[in-house]
C-alpha positions as a printed NumPy array, in Angstrom:
array([[-13.227, -28.893,  -0.876],
       [-13.202, -27.415,  -4.482],
       [-16.031, -30.249,  -6.05 ],
       [-18.356, -30.187,  -2.914],
       [-21.856, -28.123,  -3.576],
       [-22.043, -27.897,   0.105],
       [-18.583, -25.863,  -0.119],
       [-19.89 , -23.809,  -3.034],
       [-23.231, -22.803,  -1.175],
       [-21.037, -21.376,   1.784],
       [-18.539, -19.394,   0.311],
       [-21.229, -18.193,  -2.371],
       [-20.227, -20.015,  -5.483],
       [-23.949, -21.665,  -5.89 ],
       [-26.448, -19.557,  -4.409],
       [-29.078, -21.522,  -2.284],
       [-32.168, -20.276,  -0.228],
       [-30.392, -19.094,   3.029],
       [-32.033, -18.376,   6.801],
       [-29.353, -18.567,   9.215],
       [-25.368, -18.27 ,   8.973],
       [-22.622, -17.327,  11.243],
       [-19.083, -17.878,  11.228],
       [-19.457, -21.531,  12.679],
       [-22.768, -22.636,  10.382],
       [-25.078, -21.597,   7.071],
       [-29.059, -22.845,   7.22 ],
       [-31.13 , -22.878,   4.618],
       [-34.385, -24.645,   2.234],
       [-33.543, -27.757,   0.612],
       [-34.42 , -27.846,  -3.103],
       [-35.81 , -31.162,  -1.766],
       [-38.333, -30.718,   0.082],
       [-39.782, -33.769,   2.19 ],
       [-42.566, -31.568,   4.178],
       [-43.512, -27.972,   4.615],
       [-40.388, -27.63 ,   6.289],
       [-36.976, -28.827,   5.43 ],
       [-34.215, -26.85 ,   6.083],
       [-29.989, -27.558,   5.624],
       [-28.172, -27.426,   8.385],
       [-24.054, -27.201,   7.197],
       [-21.285, -27.02 ,   8.864],
       [-18.609, -24.634,   7.381],
       [-15.819, -26.483,   8.361],
       [-15.634, -29.258,   5.422],
       [-16.019, -32.737,   7.441],
       [-17.73 , -35.468,   5.059],
       [-19.416, -36.936,   7.344],
       [-19.706, -38.616,  11.091],
       [-17.789, -40.91 ,  10.863],
       [-14.23 , -37.943,  10.251],
       [-15.343, -35.741,  12.736],
       [-12.374, -35.465,  14.8  ],
       [-11.35 , -34.65 ,  18.413],
       [-12.423, -31.628,  19.011],
       [-15.08 , -31.45 ,  16.579],
       [-18.204, -31.128,  19.629],
       [-18.715, -27.096,  20.119],
       [-18.659, -27.516,  16.576],
       [-22.068, -30.085,  16.104],
       [-23.641, -28.5  ,  20.14 ],
       [-23.349, -25.5  ,  17.934],
       [-24.895, -27.472,  15.147],
       [-27.703, -27.922,  17.044],
       [-27.532, -24.59 ,  19.351],
       [-28.49 , -23.268,  15.603],
       [-31.394, -25.889,  15.2  ],
       [-33.073, -24.875,  18.587],
       [-33.307, -21.573,  17.763],
       [-34.253, -21.609,  13.477],
       [-36.939, -24.393,  14.787],
       [-38.336, -22.099,  16.773],
       [-38.415, -19.353,  14.56 ],
       [-40.441, -21.374,  11.879],
       [-42.982, -22.209,  14.234],
       [-42.719, -26.074,  14.737],
       [-40.55 , -26.178,  17.765],
       [-43.475, -27.086,  19.529],
       [-45.462, -29.693,  17.131],
       [-42.363, -31.677,  16.88 ],
       [-40.302, -31.824,  14.278],
       [-37.049, -34.77 ,  13.253],
       [-33.642, -33.646,  12.979],
       [-31.589, -35.809,  10.483],
       [-28.455, -37.249,   9.354],
       [-27.572, -39.224,   6.574],
       [-24.533, -41.21 ,   6.636],
       [-22.23 , -43.259,   4.02 ],
       [-24.717, -44.905,   1.557],
       [-26.626, -46.701,   3.014],
       [-28.056, -44.768,   5.154],
       [-27.985, -42.183,   1.299],
       [-25.759, -39.155,   1.868],
       [-25.666, -38.152,  -0.802],
       [-23.618, -34.666,  -0.45 ],
       [-20.091, -35.382,   1.268],
       [-19.974, -32.93 ,   3.863],
       [-21.847, -33.154,   7.328],
       [-25.601, -31.577,   7.076],
       [-27.809, -31.891,   8.888],
       [-32.41 , -31.796,   7.929],
       [-34.603, -30.254,   9.869],
       [-37.64 , -31.957,   8.983],
       [-41.77 , -30.588,  10.826],
       [-44.514, -29.018,   9.551],
       [-46.625, -32.169,   9.158],
       [-46.627, -35.837,  10.773],
       [-43.693, -37.821,  10.596],
       [-43.798, -41.113,   9.659],
       [-42.075, -44.401,  11.38 ],
       [-39.867, -45.718,  10.997],
       [-39.037, -43.547,   7.988],
       [-37.653, -46.086,   5.362]])
């Protein structure tokens, strides 16, 4: 999608502080971190959000969680704990219409989240 900021990051048109990339996903540090560790894991395939996942995307979502499991170990928050957040729609505060997974850790995360 030509006007999607995450698609532009995937293509390299917009720089990011990338920490991981493979054929299916890219992961990078959030530009407005809400915790000491705050990364985004973004599928390279443009999917607008959770509601737009199609049959066959299960493997992609499973791959995302596998990447998250690897990255939280590398970032040192696997043992202390972390949160994975996927915002969906306006009320869910989804600010970019491209499916993405926030991974937050490195501090005590309050509940409920707000």
